[in-house]
C-alpha positions in Angstrom: -55.1 24.8 21.6 -51.8 22.4 21.6 -48.7 22.3 23.5 -45.9 20.8 22.3 -44.1 18.8 24.5 -40.3 18.7 24.3 -38.2 16.0 26.6 -34.5 17.1 27.1 -33.0 14.5 28.7 -29.4 15.1 29.2 -27.8 12.3 31.9 -27.3 9.1 33.0 -29.2 9.3 35.9 -31.9 11.1 33.9 -32.5 8.7 31.3 -32.3 5.5 33.7 -34.5 6.8 36.1 -36.4 9.7 34.4 -37.3 9.0 30.8 -39.3 5.6 32.1 -41.3 7.7 34.9 -42.2 10.2 32.2 -43.1 7.6 30.2 -45.9 6.0 32.4 -47.3 9.6 33.4 -47.7 9.7 29.6 -49.4 6.6 29.3 -51.8 7.6 32.1 -52.7 11.0 30.2 -52.9 9.1 26.2 -50.2 11.4 24.9 -46.9 11.2 23.0 -44.1 13.6 23.6 -40.8 14.1 21.8 -37.4 13.2 23.6 -34.3 14.5 22.5 -31.5 12.0 23.9 -27.8 13.1 25.0 -26.0 9.3 24.2 -22.2 9.9 24.7 -20.6 10.2 28.0 -22.1 11.6 30.9 -19.9 15.0 31.9 -22.1 17.1 33.8 -20.4 17.2 36.6 -17.6 19.2 34.9 -19.9 22.6 35.0 -19.2 23.0 38.6 -16.7 25.2 37.2 -19.0 27.6 36.6 -20.0 28.2 40.2 -17.2 30.4 39.6 -19.5 32.9 37.5 -22.1 35.0 39.9 -25.4 34.2 37.7 -24.8 30.5 37.5 -24.3 30.4 41.0 -27.2 32.5 41.9 -29.5 29.9 39.6 -28.1 26.7 41.2 -28.9 28.2 44.6 -32.6 30.0 44.1 -33.3 26.5 42.3 -31.9 24.1 45.2 -29.9 22.1 42.4 -28.6 19.6 44.8 -31.5 18.3 46.1 -33.2 18.8 42.7 -30.5 17.0 40.6 -29.1 14.8 43.4 -25.0 14.0 44.1 -24.8 11.8 41.3 -25.7 14.5 39.1 -23.9 17.3 40.2 -20.4 15.2 40.6 -20.8 13.3 37.3 -17.4 13.1 35.4 -15.7 14.8 37.3 -13.5 12.6 39.5 -13.7 9.8 37.0 -14.9 9.2 33.6 -18.5 9.5 33.0 -20.6 6.7 31.8 -21.7 6.0 28.0 -25.4 6.6 28.6 -25.9 5.1 25.0 -24.3 2.0 25.7 -25.6 1.3 29.4 -28.9 2.2 29.0 -30.2 1.2 25.1 -33.0 -0.7 26.3 -34.3 3.0 28.1 -34.4 4.5 24.6 -35.7 1.3 22.3 -38.6 1.4 24.9 -39.2 5.1 24.6 -39.5 4.5 20.5 -41.7 1.5 21.0 -44.0 3.6 23.0 -44.3 5.6 20.2 -43.0 9.0 20.8 -40.6 11.1 18.8 -37.1 10.5 18.8 -34.8 13.0 18.6 -30.7 13.9 19.3 -29.8 16.4 21.8 -26.3 15.7 22.3 -23.3 13.0 22.4 -21.4 15.0 24.9 -23.9 17.3 26.7 -21.5 19.3 28.8 -19.0 19.8 25.8 -21.5 20.9 23.4 -23.4 23.2 25.7 -19.6 24.6 27.3 -17.9 24.8 23.9 -20.1 24.9 20.9 -19.4 28.2 20.3 -15.2 27.9 20.3 -15.7 24.4 18.1 -14.5 24.2 14.5 -17.2 23.3 12.0 -15.3 19.6 11.7 -15.5 19.5 15.7 -19.0 20.0 15.4 -19.7 17.8 12.8 -17.8 15.0 14.7 -20.3 15.5 17.6 -23.2 15.4 15.7 -22.1 12.1 13.7 -20.8 10.3 17.1 -24.6 11.2 18.7 -26.2 10.2 15.3 -24.8 7.0 14.5 -24.9 5.7 17.9 -29.1 6.6 18.7 -29.7 5.2 14.7 -27.6 2.0 16.0 -29.9 1.6 19.1 -32.7 1.9 17.7 -32.5 1.2 14.1 -33.8 3.7 12.9 -32.5 7.9 12.3 -33.5 10.5 14.6 -35.5 12.9 12.7 -35.0 15.8 14.8 -32.3 17.5 17.2 -32.1 20.1 19.7 -29.2 21.9 20.7 -27.9 21.9 24.7 -28.8 24.7 26.7 -30.0 26.4 23.0 -25.9 27.4 22.4 -26.9 27.2 18.8 -24.2 29.0 16.1 -24.8 29.2 12.7 -21.6 26.2 12.0 -24.0 24.7 14.2 -27.3 24.8 11.7 -24.6 24.7 8.4 -23.2 20.9 10.2 -27.1 20.1 11.3 -27.9 20.6 7.5 -25.8 17.8 6.7 -27.9 15.2 8.5 -31.7 14.2 7.1 -33.4 16.2 10.4 -36.5 17.2 9.5 -36.6 20.1 12.1 -34.4 21.4 14.8 -35.5 22.9 18.1 -32.3 25.2 18.9 -33.7 28.4 19.9 -36.1 30.5 21.9 -39.2 32.5 20.3 -42.2 32.7 19.1 -43.5 30.6 15.7 -42.0 28.2 13.9 -39.6 29.4 11.1 -37.3 28.6 8.0 -33.9 29.8 9.4 -31.4 32.2 7.2 -27.5 31.9 7.2 -24.9 33.4 4.9 -28.3 35.2 3.3 -29.8 31.7 2.4 -32.8 29.8 3.8 -32.1 26.3 5.0 -34.2 23.0 4.6 -34.2 22.7 8.3 -37.4 23.9 10.8 -36.8 25.6 13.3 -39.4 24.7 16.6 -38.1 27.2 19.0 -39.3 27.1 22.9 -41.6 29.2 24.0 -42.1 29.0 27.9 -39.9 28.9 30.4 -38.2 25.8 32.3 -38.9 25.4 35.6 -35.2 26.1 36.7 -35.5 29.6 34.9 -38.6 30.9 36.8 -38.1 29.2 40.3 -37.0 31.7 42.9 -37.2 34.8 41.1 -40.2 37.1 40.9 -42.0 35.8 43.7 -42.1 32.3 41.7 -42.5 29.1 43.7 -43.2 25.4 43.7 -47.0 26.4 45.2 -47.3 28.6 42.3 -45.1 27.3 39.4 -48.1 25.7 37.6 -50.2 28.7 38.1 -47.3 30.7 36.5 -46.9 28.3 33.2 -50.9 28.0 32.8 -51.2 31.5 32.7 -48.5 31.6 30.0 -50.2 29.7 27.4 -52.0 31.6 24.5 -55.0 29.6 22.6 -54.1 30.2 18.8 -50.6 30.7 19.2 -47.0 28.6 19.3 -46.8 27.0 22.7 -43.9 24.6 23.0 -42.8 23.5 26.7 -39.3 21.9 27.6 -39.0 20.0 30.6 -36.1 17.8 31.4 -35.9 14.2 32.5 -33.7 14.7 35.7 -36.4 17.6 37.0 -40.3 16.4 35.3 -39.1 12.8 35.8 -37.6 13.1 39.0 -38.4 15.4 41.9 -40.9 17.6 40.2 -42.8 14.6 38.8 -45.8 15.2 40.8 -45.7 18.8 40.0 -46.1 18.0 36.4 -48.9 15.8 36.6 -50.8 18.3 38.2 -49.7 21.0 35.5 -50.7 18.2 32.9 -54.5 17.7 34.6 -55.0 21.2 35.0 -53.8 22.3 31.5 -56.1 19.1 30.1 -59.1 20.2 31.7 -58.8 23.8 30.5 -58.6 22.0 27.1 -55.1 21.7 26.3 -53.6 19.1 24.3 -49.9 17.8 24.5 -48.5 16.6 21.2 -44.8 15.9 20.0 -43.0 18.8 18.3 -43.1 16.9 14.9 -47.1 16.8 14.9 -46.5 21.4 15.3 -44.5 21.1 12.0 -46.8 19.1 9.9 -49.5 21.8 10.8 -47.4 24.6 10.2 -47.3 24.6 6.1 -44.4 26.9 4.8 -43.0 28.8 7.8 -41.5 32.3 7.5 -38.4 33.2 7.5 -36.0 34.2 10.4 -32.7 34.3 11.7 -31.0 32.9 15.0 -29.5 35.5 17.2 -27.4 35.2 20.3 -28.8 37.4 23.4 -28.7 37.3 27.3 -32.0 35.5 28.6 -33.7 35.7 32.2 -32.8 33.2 34.1 -29.9 31.7 32.1 -26.3 32.4 32.5 -24.5 33.9 29.4 -26.4 33.5 25.9 -28.8 31.8 24.7 -29.9 31.5 20.8 -33.1 33.6 19.9 -35.5 33.6 17.2 -35.1 37.1 14.9 -37.9 38.1 12.6 -37.1 39.1 9.3 
């Protein structure tokens, strides 16, 4: 009964404040997690144009995004250039690795990759990956062993460019089981670890789910003897939702669940089956997400 815990770190504020808070929480509960860092410019405020899309506007309203993330994140990189996260907050990243957590690459420019990945050429995708990889490896004096594309916006071109880097696994899609992705009828070496559980912002405000019963809902979705992978965000669970997440940890551990980095799940998986990544609409999200499809 293991929960693979993935921490997405999207922003300057999430790195500065959320990551240390989560590291202290994990130390308190005696477990490690997988941290996926964004290390280039924080331009997340540029997502504001998406408010013109009804699905995104509804999501922002039902999750009270302004209260959840704060104006520091909401407007970052709009009226002024976004700060370079890796350069200014390298100590936070180094401390996280020194605490024994798994080091993963999330993005160079989170906003750019999430918003434009499907329109980028292979050369542009490779450059984004290379800048992020080199920055993270330089900060920590070691290469990241895994990666997770922003917003689960994964394409076959991205998978092929990631294959040029020494990632043991990637976590780029939603699904139900660990698998080896097939692109152009060829299985890739890098394994995929899909996220199986919903994120806070996908379910709160929908179908009667509130802060008061969110943990009940999440605990009810855990499945013994199956893959359980949860994504949390340094900006949410490392901030406003910290106490709520602490309560989830306490209750999950009381039921016999163990929190582990995603790499531990890969080591225990053996040779995974083949699968494909396809683009589909996803509940609680605007636009498409990459999803696992069984072959």
